[in-house]
Rosetta silent file (secondary structure, phi, psi, omega in degrees, C-alpha in Angstrom):
SEQUENCE: MTREMIFQVVKAKVLEVLVDVSPDAVVPGVSLLELGANSVDRVEISMAVLEQLDLRIPRVELHGVSNLQGLVDVLHRHLGGGESP
SCORE:     score description
SCORE:     0.000 S_00000001
   1 L     0.000  132.672 -178.024  -22.220  -47.164 -179.872 S_00000001
   2 L   -78.158  162.460  175.912  -18.871  -47.518 -181.632 S_00000001
   3 H   -60.186  -37.706  179.830  -17.020  -44.716 -183.369 S_00000001
   4 H   -63.788  -41.162  178.603  -17.621  -46.490 -186.691 S_00000001
   5 H   -64.991  -41.327  178.047  -21.378  -46.545 -186.093 S_00000001
   6 H   -64.400  -42.941  179.025  -21.326  -42.855 -185.192 S_00000001
   7 H   -59.436  -39.674  179.865  -19.262  -42.102 -188.294 S_00000001
   8 H   -64.404  -35.810  175.331  -21.853  -43.861 -190.461 S_00000001
   9 H   -65.260  -46.853  179.153  -24.591  -41.630 -188.982 S_00000001
  10 H   -59.629  -47.382 -178.550  -22.458  -38.537 -189.644 S_00000001
  11 H   -59.760  -43.989  179.724  -21.679  -39.691 -193.185 S_00000001
  12 H   -60.653  -42.156 -179.727  -25.357  -40.320 -193.950 S_00000001
  13 H   -69.756  -37.924  176.053  -26.316  -36.833 -192.752 S_00000001
  14 H   -59.437  -46.187 -177.780  -23.477  -35.244 -194.729 S_00000001
  15 H   -69.259  -28.426  175.919  -24.672  -36.998 -197.871 S_00000001
  16 H   -68.605  -40.100 -176.396  -28.289  -35.942 -197.216 S_00000001
  17 H   -84.602  -42.472 -178.143  -27.330  -32.268 -196.950 S_00000001
  18 L  -101.959   77.217 -170.263  -24.474  -32.143 -199.462 S_00000001
  19 L   -64.913  -19.465 -179.428  -26.143  -34.008 -202.300 S_00000001
  20 L   -89.932   -1.894 -177.576  -23.318  -33.364 -204.796 S_00000001
  21 L   -86.066  135.086  176.677  -20.635  -34.958 -202.615 S_00000001
  22 L   -72.804  138.583  176.747  -19.426  -38.432 -203.506 S_00000001
  23 H   -56.476  -30.781  179.330  -19.752  -40.985 -200.701 S_00000001
  24 H   -67.728  -20.835 -179.637  -16.073  -41.849 -201.263 S_00000001
  25 H   -81.146  -16.731 -176.514  -15.116  -38.272 -200.338 S_00000001
  26 L   -89.492   92.208 -178.500  -16.677  -38.530 -196.871 S_00000001
  27 L  -124.439  159.068 -174.638  -13.776  -39.885 -194.837 S_00000001
  28 L   -54.217  -36.113 -174.834  -12.805  -39.278 -191.191 S_00000001
  29 L   -82.463   -3.995 -176.864   -9.975  -36.834 -191.916 S_00000001
  30 L   -89.959  148.603  176.477  -11.972  -34.463 -194.123 S_00000001
  31 L   -96.235  159.374  176.900  -13.656  -31.308 -192.872 S_00000001
  32 L   -63.597  -34.276  177.521  -17.146  -30.209 -193.773 S_00000001
  33 L   -62.241  -42.738  178.464  -15.624  -27.070 -195.272 S_00000001
  34 L   -63.853  -27.066  178.406  -13.452  -29.212 -197.571 S_00000001
  35 L   -82.784   -3.868  177.692  -16.618  -31.013 -198.674 S_00000001
  36 L    96.570   11.501 -179.278  -18.136  -27.662 -199.656 S_00000001
  37 L   -77.184  131.312  172.861  -20.428  -27.131 -196.682 S_00000001
  38 L   -87.293 -176.898 -175.237  -21.258  -23.543 -195.847 S_00000001
  39 H   -64.433  -36.630  178.121  -22.097  -22.427 -192.320 S_00000001
  40 H   -66.407  -42.883  177.312  -25.807  -23.224 -192.709 S_00000001
  41 H   -59.319  -43.800 -177.721  -24.970  -26.707 -194.043 S_00000001
  42 H   -63.150  -41.894  177.728  -22.629  -27.350 -191.133 S_00000001
  43 H   -65.462  -44.175 -179.593  -25.284  -26.395 -188.584 S_00000001
  44 H   -60.176  -43.872  179.029  -27.905  -28.484 -190.402 S_00000001
  45 H   -63.996  -48.134 -178.841  -25.619  -31.530 -190.445 S_00000001
  46 H   -59.694  -45.679 -178.401  -24.646  -31.130 -186.793 S_00000001
  47 H   -67.018  -38.234  179.031  -28.229  -30.712 -185.640 S_00000001
  48 H   -65.498  -39.711  178.785  -29.426  -33.687 -187.724 S_00000001
  49 H   -66.114  -45.732  179.035  -26.694  -35.902 -186.269 S_00000001
  50 H   -60.460  -40.880  178.802  -27.494  -34.811 -182.710 S_00000001
  51 H   -64.886  -45.704 -179.680  -31.180  -35.490 -183.313 S_00000001
  52 H   -59.670  -39.108 -177.944  -30.502  -38.927 -184.830 S_00000001
  53 L   -88.569   -0.497 -179.398  -28.310  -39.859 -181.863 S_00000001
  54 L    55.500   49.293 -179.611  -30.742  -38.275 -179.385 S_00000001
  55 L  -113.612  145.164  173.556  -27.993  -36.102 -177.903 S_00000001
  56 L  -125.778  102.206  177.689  -28.214  -32.684 -176.308 S_00000001
  57 L  -130.722  151.316  178.462  -24.792  -31.083 -176.072 S_00000001
  58 L   -61.792  133.142 -179.356  -23.724  -27.438 -176.073 S_00000001
  59 L   -59.973  -26.165 -179.900  -22.902  -26.286 -179.602 S_00000001
  60 H   -60.019  -28.149  178.725  -19.772  -24.649 -178.249 S_00000001
  61 H   -68.676  -20.817  178.934  -18.307  -28.154 -177.836 S_00000001
  62 H   -91.039  -10.386 -174.240  -18.521  -28.608 -181.596 S_00000001
  63 H   -60.582  -41.478 -176.355  -16.854  -25.276 -182.335 S_00000001
  64 L   -86.352    2.875 -178.006  -13.254  -26.494 -182.239 S_00000001
  65 L   -71.864  126.824 -175.574  -13.900  -29.630 -184.289 S_00000001
  66 L  -102.532  -17.588  179.421  -11.737  -29.548 -187.404 S_00000001
  67 L  -151.899  177.101 -176.808  -12.783  -32.716 -189.232 S_00000001
  68 H   -63.471  -33.982  178.274  -15.327  -35.514 -189.198 S_00000001
  69 H   -64.031  -38.853  176.351  -13.176  -37.649 -186.901 S_00000001
  70 H   -62.680  -39.915  176.677  -13.149  -34.848 -184.349 S_00000001
  71 H   -63.324  -45.627  178.657  -16.928  -34.665 -184.547 S_00000001
  72 H   -59.301  -42.732 -179.521  -17.191  -38.430 -184.088 S_00000001
  73 H   -61.710  -43.837  178.643  -14.882  -38.241 -181.062 S_00000001
  74 H   -63.138  -45.701 -179.463  -17.000  -35.545 -179.375 S_00000001
  75 H   -63.462  -42.500 -179.946  -20.192  -37.471 -180.063 S_00000001
  76 H   -60.731  -43.126  179.399  -18.660  -40.735 -178.850 S_00000001
  77 H   -61.629  -40.941 -178.782  -17.581  -39.107 -175.601 S_00000001
  78 H   -75.933  -18.753  175.963  -21.108  -37.775 -175.000 S_00000001
  79 H   -88.188    8.914  176.716  -22.620  -41.155 -175.751 S_00000001
  80 H    91.678   16.568 -178.696  -20.652  -42.606 -172.860 S_00000001
  81 H   -84.247    0.644  179.268  -17.684  -43.798 -174.860 S_00000001
  82 L    87.518 -168.291 -178.359  -15.134  -42.166 -172.606 S_00000001
  83 L   -75.029  153.103  176.232  -12.338  -39.846 -173.554 S_00000001
  84 L   -68.652  150.489 -179.831  -11.026  -39.531 -177.074 S_00000001
  85 L   -66.849    0.000    0.000   -7.795  -41.393 -177.781 S_00000001
């Protein structure tokens, strides 16, 4: 699965949870906090993405992620995409 495909899954889940966010605002460099997500929203989005991608990874690996691109990179690595650039 490509990073772009993973990003589209992440974006869809962000838009499902944060219904007031414009799709144009969901770009790789933005953080969930910048989009207005509280801690419950962030967990809900992360868990929904992991479920959609059928991934089981320790939540601690998501702790240091600062933006959506970082999340995509972690997910890509766990889906067998190798190391992040």
